[in-house]
N, CA and C atoms as an extended XYZ file, in Angstrom:
531
Properties=species:S:1:pos:R:3:atomname:S:1:resname:S:1:resid:I:1 pbc="F F F"
N        23.177      -30.000       41.791 N   MET     1
C        24.379      -29.795       41.403 CA  MET     1
C        24.428      -29.211       39.911 C   MET     1
N        23.425      -28.784       39.300 N   SER     2
C        23.286      -28.374       38.063 CA  SER     2
C        23.813      -26.833       37.941 C   SER     2
N        23.696      -26.244       39.087 N   LYS     3
C        24.096      -24.865       39.110 CA  LYS     3
C        25.645      -24.758       39.000 C   LYS     3
N        26.361      -25.908       39.233 N   PHE     4
C        28.048      -25.920       39.146 CA  PHE     4
C        28.382      -26.333       37.750 C   PHE     4
N        27.495      -26.400       36.763 N   ARG     5
C        27.838      -27.074       35.537 CA  ARG     5
C        28.447      -25.959       34.416 C   ARG     5
N        28.297      -24.704       34.673 N   GLY     6
C        28.529      -23.769       33.710 CA  GLY     6
C        29.870      -23.025       33.680 C   GLY     6
N        30.826      -23.952       33.891 N   THR     7
C        32.340      -23.348       33.713 CA  THR     7
C        33.498      -24.410       33.754 C   THR     7
N        34.669      -24.111       33.493 N   THR     8
C        35.654      -25.052       33.719 CA  THR     8
C        36.686      -24.248       34.103 C   THR     8
N        37.466      -24.759       35.224 N   VAL     9
C        38.537      -23.990       35.981 CA  VAL     9
C        39.535      -25.251       36.284 C   VAL     9
N        40.875      -24.985       35.786 N   ILE    10
C        41.794      -26.142       36.331 CA  ILE    10
C        43.003      -25.447       36.878 C   ILE    10
N        43.669      -26.142       37.753 N   GLY    11
C        44.968      -25.561       38.384 CA  GLY    11
C        45.847      -26.728       38.477 C   GLY    11
N        47.133      -26.360       38.317 N   LEU    12
C        48.049      -27.452       38.389 CA  LEU    12
C        49.463      -26.774       38.812 C   LEU    12
N        50.282      -27.612       39.303 N   ILE    13
C        51.547      -27.311       39.835 CA  ILE    13
C        52.544      -28.186       39.050 C   ILE    13
N        53.391      -27.490       38.300 N   HIS    14
C        54.210      -28.309       37.301 CA  HIS    14
C        55.583      -27.530       37.171 C   HIS    14
N        56.770      -28.291       37.156 N   LYS    15
C        57.868      -27.650       36.920 CA  LYS    15
C        58.191      -26.403       37.550 C   LYS    15
N        57.911      -26.327       38.866 N   GLY    16
C        58.141      -25.143       39.773 CA  GLY    16
C        57.223      -24.065       39.664 C   GLY    16
N        56.149      -24.124       38.857 N   LYS    17
C        55.245      -23.071       38.689 CA  LYS    17
C        53.753      -23.652       38.965 C   LYS    17
N        52.950      -22.784       39.577 N   ALA    18
C        51.491      -22.947       39.935 CA  ALA    18
C        50.899      -22.175       38.849 C   ALA    18
N        49.794      -22.886       38.192 N   VAL    19
C        48.895      -22.037       37.210 CA  VAL    19
C        47.440      -22.526       37.385 C   VAL    19
N        46.547      -21.328       37.206 N   ILE    20
C        45.132      -21.608       37.131 CA  ILE    20
C        44.564      -20.992       36.073 C   ILE    20
N        43.654      -21.728       35.252 N   ALA    21
C        43.202      -21.321       34.107 CA  ALA    21
C        41.462      -21.421       34.188 C   ALA    21
N        40.817      -20.545       33.552 N   GLY    22
C        39.431      -20.721       33.331 CA  GLY    22
C        38.900      -20.138       32.212 C   GLY    22
N        37.767      -20.691       31.757 N   ASP    23
C        37.096      -20.241       30.601 CA  ASP    23
C        36.315      -19.063       30.987 C   ASP    23
N        35.622      -18.275       29.809 N   GLY    24
C        34.896      -17.234       30.084 CA  GLY    24
C        33.487      -17.328       30.017 C   GLY    24
N        32.905      -18.287       29.791 N   GLN    25
C        31.523      -18.304       29.347 CA  GLN    25
C        30.745      -18.356       30.742 C   GLN    25
N        29.503      -17.578       30.574 N   VAL    26
C        28.368      -17.564       31.600 CA  VAL    26
C        27.122      -18.014       30.912 C   VAL    26
N        26.427      -19.078       31.418 N   THR    27
C        25.308      -19.496       30.752 CA  THR    27
C        24.156      -19.613       31.586 C   THR    27
N        23.104      -19.025       31.217 N   LEU    28
C        21.686      -18.936       31.969 CA  LEU    28
C        20.968      -20.005       31.315 C   LEU    28
N        20.768      -21.029       31.849 N   GLU    29
C        19.804      -22.191       31.385 CA  GLU    29
C        20.560      -22.555       30.011 C   GLU    29
N        19.939      -22.409       28.950 N   ASP    30
C        20.399      -22.853       27.699 CA  ASP    30
C        20.928      -21.710       26.865 C   ASP    30
N        21.323      -20.495       27.395 N   THR    31
C        21.725      -19.346       26.679 CA  THR    31
C        22.979      -18.715       27.181 C   THR    31
N        23.855      -18.585       26.222 N   VAL    32
C        25.214      -17.969       26.837 CA  VAL    32
C        24.858      -16.309       26.839 C   VAL    32
N        25.227      -16.056       28.087 N   VAL    33
C        25.000      -14.476       28.202 CA  VAL    33
C        26.329      -13.669       28.443 C   VAL    33
N        27.421      -14.271       28.532 N   LYS    34
C        28.859      -13.529       28.644 CA  LYS    34
C        29.768      -14.488       28.233 C   LYS    34
N        30.730      -14.056       27.411 N   HIS    35
C        31.873      -14.697       26.856 CA  HIS    35
C        33.297      -14.576       27.535 C   HIS    35
N        33.294      -13.198       28.463 N   THR    36
C        34.577      -12.890       29.017 CA  THR    36
C        34.610      -12.823       30.497 C   THR    36
N        33.883      -13.705       31.214 N   ALA    37
C        33.925      -13.650       32.650 CA  ALA    37
C        35.185      -14.050       33.198 C   ALA    37
N        35.825      -13.626       34.376 N   LYS    38
C        36.924      -13.926       34.875 CA  LYS    38
C        36.726      -14.780       36.106 C   LYS    38
N        36.900      -16.058       36.092 N   LYS    39
C        36.681      -16.948       37.091 CA  LYS    39
C        37.604      -17.255       38.020 C   LYS    39
N        38.928      -16.855       37.658 N   VAL    40
C        40.248      -17.063       38.439 CA  VAL    40
C        40.815      -15.788       38.800 C   VAL    40
N        41.509      -15.713       40.065 N   ARG    41
C        42.306      -14.651       40.403 CA  ARG    41
C        43.443      -14.910       41.407 C   ARG    41
N        44.336      -13.935       41.580 N   LYS    42
C        45.204      -14.111       42.486 CA  LYS    42
C        44.853      -13.490       43.841 C   LYS    42
N        45.125      -14.149       44.883 N   ILE    43
C        44.875      -13.571       46.312 CA  ILE    43
C        46.119      -13.615       47.089 C   ILE    43
N        45.951      -13.212       48.431 N   TYR    44
C        47.141      -13.152       49.276 CA  TYR    44
C        48.605      -12.568       48.869 C   TYR    44
N        48.568      -11.338       48.522 N   LYS    45
C        49.715      -10.818       48.115 CA  LYS    45
C        50.118      -11.346       46.688 C   LYS    45
N        49.190      -11.847       45.891 N   GLY    46
C        49.659      -12.509       44.722 CA  GLY    46
C        50.206      -13.881       44.896 C   GLY    46
N        50.267      -14.478       45.976 N   LYS    47
C        51.141      -15.828       46.212 CA  LYS    47
C        50.249      -17.101       46.247 C   LYS    47
N        48.781      -16.794       46.016 N   VAL    48
C        47.845      -17.842       45.910 CA  VAL    48
C        46.922      -17.709       44.651 C   VAL    48
N        46.598      -18.751       44.059 N   LEU    49
C        45.783      -18.618       42.926 CA  LEU    49
C        44.361      -19.343       43.324 C   LEU    49
N        43.303      -18.707       42.935 N   ALA    50
C        41.994      -19.237       43.251 CA  ALA    50
C        41.058      -19.161       42.160 C   ALA    50
N        40.067      -20.015       42.093 N   GLY    51
C        39.288      -20.244       40.973 CA  GLY    51
C        37.807      -20.772       41.573 C   GLY    51
N        36.763      -20.426       40.907 N   PHE    52
C        35.464      -20.930       41.371 CA  PHE    52
C        34.448      -21.480       40.281 C   PHE    52
N        33.662      -22.294       40.767 N   ALA    53
C        32.702      -22.754       39.825 CA  ALA    53
C        31.325      -22.735       40.620 C   ALA    53
N        30.203      -22.185       40.111 N   GLY    54
C        29.113      -21.830       40.845 CA  GLY    54
C        28.470      -20.410       40.666 C   GLY    54
N        27.667      -20.107       41.789 N   ALA    55
C        27.133      -18.959       41.787 CA  ALA    55
C        28.217      -17.742       42.027 C   ALA    55
N        28.358      -16.518       41.315 N   VAL    56
C        29.391      -15.718       41.379 CA  VAL    56
C        29.432      -14.842       42.622 C   VAL    56
N        28.217      -14.407       43.154 N   ALA    57
C        28.115      -13.732       44.445 CA  ALA    57
C        28.660      -14.635       45.671 C   ALA    57
N        28.339      -15.892       45.538 N   ASP    58
C        28.814      -16.873       46.441 CA  ASP    58
C        30.460      -17.043       46.294 C   ASP    58
N        30.870      -17.092       45.210 N   ALA    59
C        32.301      -17.377       44.915 CA  ALA    59
C        33.038      -16.079       45.312 C   ALA    59
N        32.496      -14.772       45.380 N   LEU    60
C        33.106      -13.630       45.727 CA  LEU    60
C        33.262      -13.789       47.393 C   LEU    60
N        32.121      -14.305       47.931 N   THR    61
C        32.290      -14.281       49.462 CA  THR    61
C        33.264      -15.338       49.716 C   THR    61
N        33.472      -16.322       49.148 N   LEU    62
C        34.342      -17.376       49.275 CA  LEU    62
C        35.932      -16.935       49.052 C   LEU    62
N        36.202      -16.096       47.981 N   PHE    63
C        37.385      -15.466       47.822 CA  PHE    63
C        37.913      -14.558       49.025 C   PHE    63
N        36.839      -13.867       49.511 N   GLU    64
C        37.118      -12.940       50.796 CA  GLU    64
C        37.362      -13.599       51.831 C   GLU    64
N        36.591      -14.772       52.159 N   ARG    65
C        36.878      -15.570       53.460 CA  ARG    65
C        38.222      -16.321       53.160 C   ARG    65
N        38.615      -16.827       51.996 N   MET    66
C        39.724      -17.431       51.852 CA  MET    66
C        41.127      -16.426       52.239 C   MET    66
N        40.878      -15.185       51.571 N   GLU    67
C        41.867      -14.108       51.840 CA  GLU    67
C        42.016      -13.883       53.260 C   GLU    67
N        40.899      -13.957       54.080 N   GLU    68
C        40.896      -13.683       55.413 CA  GLU    68
C        41.598      -14.819       56.141 C   GLU    68
N        41.522      -16.005       55.795 N   LYS    69
C        42.025      -17.181       56.411 CA  LYS    69
C        43.656      -17.228       56.214 C   LYS    69
N        44.079      -16.822       54.817 N   LEU    70
C        45.241      -16.795       54.636 CA  LEU    70
C        46.033      -15.686       55.359 C   LEU    70
N        45.497      -14.566       55.620 N   GLU    71
C        45.991      -13.503       56.282 CA  GLU    71
C        46.128      -13.910       57.916 C   GLU    71
N        45.316      -14.788       58.443 N   GLU    72
C        45.027      -15.031       59.721 CA  GLU    72
C        46.177      -16.206       59.948 C   GLU    72
N        46.465      -16.841       59.074 N   TYR    73
C        47.476      -17.972       59.098 CA  TYR    73
C        48.860      -17.860       58.475 C   TYR    73
N        49.166      -16.480       58.164 N   ASN    74
C        50.342      -16.042       57.460 CA  ASN    74
C        50.680      -16.821       56.221 C   ASN    74
N        49.524      -16.932       55.344 N   GLY    75
C        49.910      -17.655       54.089 CA  GLY    75
C        49.940      -19.051       53.885 C   GLY    75
N        49.747      -19.713       55.324 N   ASN    76
C        49.888      -21.280       55.255 CA  ASN    76
C        48.373      -21.718       54.565 C   ASN    76
N        48.594      -22.044       53.442 N   LEU    77
C        47.446      -22.519       52.603 CA  LEU    77
C        46.733      -23.879       53.017 C   LEU    77
N        47.413      -24.832       53.510 N   PRO    78
C        46.764      -25.985       53.995 CA  PRO    78
C        45.937      -25.479       55.287 C   PRO    78
N        46.373      -24.831       56.126 N   ARG    79
C        45.685      -24.465       57.238 CA  ARG    79
C        44.472      -23.639       56.984 C   ARG    79
N        44.568      -22.537       55.986 N   ALA    80
C        43.569      -21.627       55.634 CA  ALA    80
C        42.624      -22.455       55.009 C   ALA    80
N        42.724      -23.512       54.254 N   ALA    81
C        41.695      -24.322       53.494 CA  ALA    81
C        40.957      -25.192       54.603 C   ALA    81
N        41.670      -25.740       55.346 N   VAL    82
C        40.882      -26.490       56.379 CA  VAL    82
C        39.951      -25.477       57.253 C   VAL    82
N        40.396      -24.402       57.515 N   GLU    83
C        39.783      -23.555       58.522 CA  GLU    83
C        38.529      -22.921       57.474 C   GLU    83
N        38.827      -22.626       56.316 N   LEU    84
C        37.527      -22.212       55.534 CA  LEU    84
C        36.609      -23.204       55.350 C   LEU    84
N        36.942      -24.455       55.144 N   ALA    85
C        36.135      -25.550       55.015 CA  ALA    85
C        35.249      -25.876       56.169 C   ALA    85
N        35.994      -25.798       57.303 N   ARG    86
C        35.135      -25.906       58.744 CA  ARG    86
C        34.202      -24.690       58.865 C   ARG    86
N        34.570      -23.380       58.626 N   ASP    87
C        33.642      -22.288       58.655 CA  ASP    87
C        32.547      -22.530       57.625 C   ASP    87
N        32.696      -22.912       56.641 N   TRP    88
C        31.783      -23.120       55.509 CA  TRP    88
C        30.747      -24.110       55.867 C   TRP    88
N        31.182      -25.195       56.373 N   ARG    89
C        30.387      -26.340       56.886 CA  ARG    89
C        29.578      -25.922       58.099 C   ARG    89
N        30.020      -25.040       59.071 N   GLN    90
C        29.464      -24.901       60.154 CA  GLN    90
C        28.546      -23.559       60.410 C   GLN    90
N        28.950      -22.719       59.542 N   ASP    91
C        28.319      -21.300       59.492 CA  ASP    91
C        27.047      -21.347       58.732 C   ASP    91
N        25.922      -20.905       59.398 N   ARG    92
C        24.554      -20.916       58.749 CA  ARG    92
C        24.399      -20.328       57.423 C   ARG    92
N        25.033      -19.112       57.299 N   VAL    93
C        25.013      -18.299       55.945 CA  VAL    93
C        25.807      -18.906       54.974 C   VAL    93
N        27.114      -19.321       55.413 N   LEU    94
C        28.071      -19.837       54.485 CA  LEU    94
C        27.575      -21.331       53.952 C   LEU    94
N        26.935      -22.108       54.806 N   ARG    95
C        26.445      -23.393       54.438 CA  ARG    95
C        25.503      -23.263       53.084 C   ARG    95
N        24.841      -22.125       52.727 N   ARG    96
C        24.118      -21.932       51.756 CA  ARG    96
C        24.758      -21.409       50.498 C   ARG    96
N        26.006      -21.156       50.543 N   LEU    97
C        26.568      -20.846       49.333 CA  LEU    97
C        26.688      -22.006       48.190 C   LEU    97
N        26.537      -21.685       47.190 N   GLU    98
C        26.567      -22.808       46.046 CA  GLU    98
C        27.593      -22.572       45.203 C   GLU    98
N        28.822      -23.008       45.503 N   ALA    99
C        30.077      -22.889       44.724 CA  ALA    99
C        31.087      -23.872       45.193 C   ALA    99
N        32.063      -24.054       44.208 N   LEU   100
C        33.173      -24.778       44.552 CA  LEU   100
C        34.366      -23.921       44.400 C   LEU   100
N        35.458      -24.099       45.229 N   LEU   101
C        36.615      -23.361       45.202 CA  LEU   101
C        37.952      -24.196       44.998 C   LEU   101
N        38.747      -23.810       44.053 N   ILE   102
C        39.988      -24.343       44.115 CA  ILE   102
C        41.241      -23.162       44.196 C   ILE   102
N        42.109      -23.558       45.119 N   VAL   103
C        43.187      -22.688       45.571 CA  VAL   103
C        44.495      -23.413       45.543 C   VAL   103
N        45.522      -22.733       45.122 N   LEU   104
C        46.834      -23.425       44.979 CA  LEU   104
C        47.955      -22.381       45.146 C   LEU   104
N        49.074      -22.874       45.666 N   ASP   105
C        50.341      -21.941       45.468 CA  ASP   105
C        51.370      -23.010       44.998 C   ASP   105
N        52.683      -22.665       45.134 N   LYS   106
C        53.423      -23.494       44.506 CA  LYS   106
C        53.629      -24.874       44.915 C   LYS   106
N        53.156      -25.158       46.128 N   GLU   107
C        53.428      -26.454       46.773 CA  GLU   107
C        52.108      -27.201       46.878 C   GLU   107
N        50.975      -26.566       47.016 N   HIS   108
C        49.744      -27.327       47.230 CA  HIS   108
C        48.391      -26.993       46.421 C   HIS   108
N        47.681      -27.724       46.120 N   ALA   109
C        46.516      -27.700       45.366 CA  ALA   109
C        45.401      -28.258       46.208 C   ALA   109
N        44.252      -27.386       46.282 N   PHE   110
C        43.079      -27.999       47.132 CA  PHE   110
C        41.892      -27.606       46.375 C   PHE   110
N        40.933      -28.587       46.570 N   LEU   111
C        39.326      -28.105       46.178 CA  LEU   111
C        38.775      -28.055       47.503 C   LEU   111
N        38.020      -27.123       47.699 N   VAL   112
C        37.347      -26.761       48.969 CA  VAL   112
C        35.756      -26.685       48.684 C   VAL   112
N        34.962      -27.460       49.342 N   SER   113
C        33.582      -27.270       49.235 CA  SER   113
C        32.709      -27.117       50.488 C   SER   113
N        31.434      -26.821       50.283 N   GLY   114
C        30.760      -26.492       51.470 CA  GLY   114
C        30.309      -27.696       52.310 C   GLY   114
N        30.592      -28.809       51.750 N   SER   115
C        30.085      -30.084       52.513 CA  SER   115
C        31.397      -30.385       53.586 C   SER   115
N        32.540      -29.588       53.487 N   GLY   116
C        33.602      -29.898       54.314 CA  GLY   116
C        34.576      -30.620       53.569 C   GLY   116
N        34.437      -30.948       52.338 N   GLU   117
C        35.552      -31.537       51.493 CA  GLU   117
C        36.738      -30.691       51.446 C   GLU   117
N        37.822      -31.194       51.676 N   ILE   118
C        39.131      -30.565       51.197 CA  ILE   118
C        39.955      -31.688       50.521 C   ILE   118
N        40.067      -31.399       49.169 N   ILE   119
C        40.848      -32.625       48.395 CA  ILE   119
C        42.137      -31.895       47.821 C   ILE   119
N        43.162      -32.621       48.239 N   GLU   120
C        44.420      -32.333       47.599 CA  GLU   120
C        45.009      -33.446       46.741 C   GLU   120
N        44.741      -33.207       45.441 N   PRO   121
C        45.191      -34.286       44.642 CA  PRO   121
C        46.802      -34.863       44.546 C   PRO   121
N        46.941      -36.194       44.257 N   ASP   122
C        48.313      -36.563       44.380 CA  ASP   122
C        49.159      -36.003       43.369 C   ASP   122
N        48.550      -35.883       42.164 N   ASP   123
C        49.441      -35.310       41.053 CA  ASP   123
C        49.478      -33.775       41.047 C   ASP   123
N        48.719      -33.001       41.892 N   ARG   124
C        48.535      -31.703       41.957 CA  ARG   124
C        48.059      -31.086       40.577 C   ARG   124
N        47.075      -31.769       40.038 N   ILE   125
C        46.244      -31.348       39.031 CA  ILE   125
C        44.864      -31.282       39.452 C   ILE   125
N        44.032      -30.388       39.644 N   ILE   126
C        42.592      -30.332       40.059 CA  ILE   126
C        41.762      -29.342       39.065 C   ILE   126
N        40.531      -29.755       38.707 N   ALA   127
C        39.530      -29.082       38.067 CA  ALA   127
C        38.311      -29.158       38.550 C   ALA   127
N        37.454      -28.180       38.278 N   ILE   128
C        36.071      -27.984       38.654 CA  ILE   128
C        35.240      -27.595       37.502 C   ILE   128
N        33.980      -27.821       37.633 N   GLY   129
C        33.067      -27.230       36.480 CA  GLY   129
C        32.615      -28.465       35.679 C   GLY   129
N        31.624      -28.213       34.767 N   SER   130
C        31.293      -28.971       33.861 CA  SER   130
C        32.273      -29.793       32.822 C   SER   130
N        33.384      -28.947       32.559 N   GLY   131
C        34.241      -29.233       31.727 CA  GLY   131
C        35.509      -30.039       32.396 C   GLY   131
N        35.250      -30.121       33.754 N   ALA   132
C        36.614      -30.578       34.660 CA  ALA   132
C        37.270      -31.834       34.129 C   ALA   132
N        36.254      -32.821       33.851 N   PRO   133
C        37.000      -34.253       33.554 CA  PRO   133
C        37.617      -34.144       32.317 C   PRO   133
N        37.175      -33.311       31.209 N   TYR   134
C        37.943      -33.144       30.095 CA  TYR   134
C        39.402      -32.480       30.221 C   TYR   134
N        39.243      -31.322       30.932 N   ALA   135
C        40.356      -30.485       31.103 CA  ALA   135
C        41.440      -31.349       31.980 C   ALA   135
N        40.978      -31.990       33.014 N   GLN   136
C        41.946      -32.658       33.867 CA  GLN   136
C        42.389      -33.722       33.048 C   GLN   136
N        41.796      -34.605       32.345 N   ALA   137
C        42.293      -35.714       31.376 CA  ALA   137
C        43.440      -35.046       30.547 C   ALA   137
N        43.192      -34.001       29.827 N   VAL   138
C        44.159      -33.356       29.081 CA  VAL   138
C        45.411      -32.985       29.683 C   VAL   138
N        45.214      -32.378       30.864 N   ALA   139
C        46.406      -31.839       31.789 CA  ALA   139
C        47.162      -33.170       32.045 C   ALA   139
N        46.515      -34.079       32.587 N   LYS   140
C        47.234      -35.364       32.905 CA  LYS   140
C        48.210      -35.962       31.832 C   LYS   140
N        47.625      -36.026       30.624 N   ALA   141
C        48.171      -36.517       29.489 CA  ALA   141
C        49.363      -35.653       29.077 C   ALA   141
N        49.316      -34.392       29.162 N   LEU   142
C        50.347      -33.445       28.723 CA  LEU   142
C        51.468      -33.482       29.927 C   LEU   142
N        51.016      -33.536       30.991 N   VAL   143
C        52.114      -33.484       32.085 CA  VAL   143
C        53.054      -34.831       31.848 C   VAL   143
N        52.324      -35.769       31.532 N   LYS   144
C        53.121      -37.147       31.471 CA  LYS   144
C        53.891      -37.351       30.075 C   LYS   144
N        53.202      -36.785       29.086 N   HIS   145
C        53.739      -37.055       27.698 CA  HIS   145
C        54.376      -35.993       27.004 C   HIS   145
N        54.623      -34.733       27.516 N   THR   146
C        55.026      -33.637       26.662 CA  THR   146
C        56.087      -32.876       27.742 C   THR   146
N        56.744      -31.908       27.020 N   ASP   147
C        57.642      -31.098       27.882 CA  ASP   147
C        56.931      -29.644       28.129 C   ASP   147
N        55.793      -29.407       27.761 N   LEU   148
C        55.145      -28.150       27.739 CA  LEU   148
C        55.194      -28.012       29.351 C   LEU   148
N        55.205      -26.314       29.500 N   ASP   149
C        55.159      -25.831       30.656 CA  ASP   149
C        53.728      -25.698       31.309 C   ASP   149
N        53.530      -25.510       32.601 N   ALA   150
C        52.359      -25.568       33.339 CA  ALA   150
C        51.241      -24.524       32.606 C   ALA   150
N        51.742      -23.138       32.169 N   ARG   151
C        50.890      -22.448       31.533 CA  ARG   151
C        50.201      -22.862       30.409 C   ARG   151
N        51.260      -23.566       29.370 N   ASP   152
C        50.632      -23.997       28.124 CA  ASP   152
C        49.718      -25.251       28.450 C   ASP   152
N        50.013      -26.108       29.413 N   ILE   153
C        49.184      -27.122       29.723 CA  ILE   153
C        47.814      -26.809       30.151 C   ILE   153
N        47.742      -25.926       30.950 N   ALA   154
C        46.359      -25.363       31.374 CA  ALA   154
C        45.642      -24.650       30.381 C   ALA   154
N        46.221      -23.824       29.550 N   GLU   155
C        45.600      -23.284       28.439 CA  GLU   155
C        45.051      -24.202       27.517 C   GLU   155
N        45.892      -25.221       27.091 N   GLU   156
C        45.418      -26.204       26.210 CA  GLU   156
C        44.214      -27.049       26.794 C   GLU   156
N        44.280      -27.279       28.044 N   ALA   157
C        43.270      -28.271       28.831 CA  ALA   157
C        41.782      -27.465       28.667 C   ALA   157
N        41.796      -25.998       28.883 N   ILE   158
C        40.556      -25.358       28.794 CA  ILE   158
C        40.237      -25.325       27.405 C   ILE   158
N        40.991      -25.110       26.476 N   ARG   159
C        40.560      -25.302       25.088 CA  ARG   159
C        40.031      -26.361       24.457 C   ARG   159
N        40.700      -27.503       24.968 N   ILE   160
C        40.128      -28.728       24.344 CA  ILE   160
C        38.857      -29.149       25.129 C   ILE   160
N        38.793      -28.730       26.517 N   ALA   161
C        37.510      -28.944       27.204 CA  ALA   161
C        36.433      -28.140       26.392 C   ALA   161
N        36.767      -27.028       25.871 N   SER   162
C        35.773      -26.182       25.244 CA  SER   162
C        35.230      -26.554       23.893 C   SER   162
N        35.841      -27.631       23.427 N   GLU   163
C        35.723      -28.297       22.150 CA  GLU   163
C        34.617      -29.532       22.490 C   GLU   163
N        34.493      -29.834       23.725 N   ILE   164
C        33.720      -30.999       24.070 CA  ILE   164
C        32.414      -30.497       25.014 C   ILE   164
N        32.769      -29.671       25.888 N   CYS   165
C        31.745      -29.185       26.878 CA  CYS   165
C        30.833      -28.154       26.482 C   CYS   165
N        29.773      -28.100       26.203 N   ILE   166
C        28.839      -26.908       25.684 CA  ILE   166
C        28.728      -25.710       26.653 C   ILE   166
N        29.198      -25.885       28.023 N   TYR   167
C        29.031      -24.980       28.834 CA  TYR   167
C        30.532      -24.292       29.317 C   TYR   167
N        31.531      -24.461       28.212 N   THR   168
C        32.884      -24.002       28.377 CA  THR   168
C        33.223      -23.338       26.965 C   THR   168
N        33.859      -22.216       27.105 N   ASN   169
C        34.321      -21.518       25.934 CA  ASN   169
C        35.776      -21.371       25.787 C   ASN   169
N        36.400      -20.999       24.641 N   ASN   170
C        37.782      -20.993       24.514 CA  ASN   170
C        38.442      -19.598       24.984 C   ASN   170
N        37.669      -18.873       25.505 N   ASN   171
C        38.295      -17.462       26.061 CA  ASN   171
C        38.840      -17.602       27.267 C   ASN   171
N        40.182      -17.984       27.219 N   VAL   172
C        40.793      -18.562       28.546 CA  VAL   172
C        41.644      -17.541       29.265 C   VAL   172
N        41.316      -17.383       30.696 N   THR   173
C        42.339      -16.560       31.317 CA  THR   173
C        43.181      -17.360       32.240 C   THR   173
N        44.420      -17.274       32.119 N   VAL   174
C        45.529      -17.906       32.690 CA  VAL   174
C        46.447      -16.949       33.685 C   VAL   174
N        46.314      -17.314       34.882 N   LEU   175
C        47.314      -16.720       35.933 CA  LEU   175
C        48.402      -17.760       36.426 C   LEU   175
N        49.632      -17.227       36.720 N   GLU   176
C        50.758      -17.977       37.170 CA  GLU   176
C        51.426      -17.374       38.155 C   GLU   176
N        52.011      -18.295       39.085 N   ILE   177
C        52.887      -17.907       40.193 CA  ILE   177
C        54.048      -18.654       40.267 C   ILE   177
């Protein structure tokens, strides 16, 4: 699991908006090799947000597969997530991928893994990577105790996580639908 430690990505649905944010740091062992990586993107005609933690080449494969599943199921994110997880678990090539994926639209947020896990959190806040527990805790507190919008919450969650997690920086990319 140490290969999944080098990032922080958070997604949340709040006040009618879906937002995903990721830091920009890429770490090779104990050295920072990039500060401006983009770990989040819009897929399926800009209607779904996706982010990854793990090996970049593997994540790109997963983005493509998720896009294919969304096309196949006419943008039905729950169905696409289930089918991607099924393929990921059963396919010999996909099974070797070392990444985690979070995907969300304005109604659903999912974590999808190669072990067949599909997790949809009750509070529609989900995070992955080494700084995930910190970012998720910040987001939960801000949703409950402030009037901030989803974008501000996600950005602040990554920034605070970057102050705690050495594998996370404060160069934040935020996408919103």
